[in-house]
C-alpha positions as CSV (number, residue, x, y, z in Angstrom):
1,M,223.9,54.6,187.4
2,I,220.7,53.6,185.4
3,S,217.7,55.5,184.3
4,C,214.7,55.4,185.2
5,D,213.4,53.8,182.0
6,E,215.9,51.1,182.4
7,A,214.7,50.4,185.9
8,A,211.4,50.2,184.6
9,H,212.6,48.0,182.2
10,I,214.8,45.2,184.7
11,C,211.6,45.4,186.9
12,N,209.4,44.2,184.9
13,K,212.1,41.4,183.6
14,T,212.6,40.4,186.9
15,Q,208.3,40.2,187.7
16,Y,209.1,37.6,184.6
17,K,212.4,35.9,186.2
18,E,214.2,37.1,182.8
19,A,216.8,39.3,184.5
20,S,220.1,38.6,184.9
21,L,221.8,39.2,188.9
22,W,223.6,42.1,187.3
23,E,220.3,43.9,186.4
24,K,218.9,43.0,189.6
25,I,222.4,44.6,191.3
26,K,221.2,47.8,189.5
27,L,217.8,47.8,189.8
28,R,218.4,47.8,193.8
29,L,220.8,50.6,194.0
30,H,218.7,52.6,191.7
31,V,215.5,51.9,193.7
32,V,217.4,53.4,196.7
33,V,218.0,56.5,195.6
34,C,215.0,57.3,193.4
35,A,211.4,56.8,195.3
36,T,209.5,57.4,191.9
37,C,211.0,54.2,190.8
38,A,211.0,52.3,194.3
39,K,207.1,53.1,194.4
40,F,206.8,51.2,190.8
41,A,208.5,48.3,191.8
42,K,206.5,47.8,194.8
43,K,203.4,48.1,192.7
44,N,204.7,46.0,189.9
45,R,205.5,43.0,192.3
46,Q,202.1,44.0,194.1
47,L,200.3,43.4,190.6
48,T,202.0,40.4,189.6
49,S,200.9,38.7,192.9
50,L,197.7,39.7,192.2
51,C,197.6,38.1,189.1
52,E,199.5,35.0,190.4
53,K,196.6,34.8,193.2
54,A,193.7,35.5,190.4
55,N,194.7,31.9,188.9
56,L,193.4,33.5,185.4
57,H,192.3,31.7,182.1
58,V,194.0,32.2,179.3
59,L,192.7,31.0,175.8
60,S,194.2,28.2,173.8
61,Q,195.2,28.9,170.5
62,P,192.0,27.3,168.7
63,E,190.0,28.9,171.3
64,K,191.1,32.5,170.0
65,D,191.2,31.4,166.2
66,Q,187.7,30.5,166.9
67,M,186.6,33.8,168.4
68,K,188.9,35.6,165.4
69,K,186.4,33.7,162.8
70,R,183.1,34.6,164.3
71,L,184.3,38.6,164.3
72,E,185.7,38.2,161.0
73,K,181.9,36.9,160.0
74,E,179.9,39.5,162.3
75,Y,182.1,42.5,160.9
């Protein structure tokens, strides 16, 4: 049986499609017996879904660099 910390780590990897089949199996087995991790996994899925639907805009690297330069000038 995996620990809750490992289950949380695998849950996060699963959301980014980085978890192996074996990790997913271990997570599912853990979630069956651990209500806290089951709740965490559910909330994690909901958060991922909301972020995907929000169509968030991320700054490009040049935009980040420009913002950083402005902040450095001000301070």
